[in-house]
N, C-alpha and C positions, 0 to 999 in steps of 0.2 A: 428503518432499521435490519428489519429481520428479512426483508427482500434483498436486502444486499449482503448481509450474511449469506443468505441463500445462494446468490448468483456466483459469489466466491468459492464459497464449496463445491459449488459444482465447475467451476474452472480449477481448483487448484486442490480438490479434493477436500474430505474431513464430514463433519458432521456437528453439530448442538452436543451430544451428550461424548462428544471423540478427547480424548486426553491425549492425541496424537499429536506430534510438531506442527502439520500441515494444519488441524483444526486450530488448535492454538494461537496459531499465528495468522489466520482469518479473524477470530473475534477480537487480538490484541490491533490486527488495523481497524478493522471497525470502531474497538473502543474508544484510540487514538482521532480517526476522524471525526468522531461523532461529539470528542470533548472537544477537538479543537471546532468544531460545531457550536459550542456553547451547555451542550449536555451535562450535565453534572454526574461525579461516579455511580450515586446511588439511581439513578434513571436509567442510566446505560446497566449496570449491574439489574435492575428489575424486568429492562426490555431482554436483556440476553438470558437472563435464568442465573445470574452469579452474581454472586457477594461483593458488594462495593468494594472493598479490601483485594479482592481476585483483579475488578477490573483496574485500578489502580497498579498493583503491579503489572499488569499486562501494556497497558497505554507504556511503565516504565522501563518496561522491555524491549517495547516498539522505540524508545528513542536508541537504543543499542542496535539494534537487528539493520534498523535502515541503514545503519552505516557500514556493518558488517557480516551481512546475512545476504547471499545470492539469490537475487531474483524477489525480494524482500522490498525491498522500492519499488519495483515496478508495479508488485500488489497494491503497494499502498496509493499510486500515483493514480491506480484503475479506483480504488474504491472510494479515492476524493474525487474524483471525476464523477463516477455512478451516484454517488451520495448528494453532491453536490445540483445532482439533475443531469449532467452530461449524459454525451452518447458512448458508446464503445469504439466506433466509427473517430471520433475524433481524440480520441488515444493514440488510435492507431496512425492515424494521418500524423499528429503531433511524433510518434517514433520515430516513423517513416523520414520524416524532416531532419531528427536530430540524426538520423544516419547521415542523410545527406549531409550535413555541416559537418559532419565528421570526415566523410568522406573530402568534403575541400578542404579543411585544415589538413590532412594527409598530402594533397596534393600540392599544396602550396608549401608545407614542409621539404617536399622533397622538392622542390624549386628554389627556395632560398633560405633552406633550414631550418633547424629549431628553434622556436619562436621564444624558448627559453633561454636561448645561449647570446 
């Protein structure tokens, strides 16, 4: 998990002892991914050098940020893929496919109208 935080710090900025938003979000994402994988809050805290209550707060904040913070969901998807042993290339390929599907949907809507109507 420490390697995951290092990778995300490299991509998004921040560091372990930093309280800036970028650093906090990286730790929150890593905490949420690790908790979803079955690690306890106490174990995550030990790994990150944080108190378990800080980890609990971070995971709770994660569920709000994933819906309302720009770019956060992408960071979470990347972290989840990397934590599970996936490759960065797989994520890029998946994003390209989603972009393609959105394009095709817009073409369909131009021809046949809005799907919600």
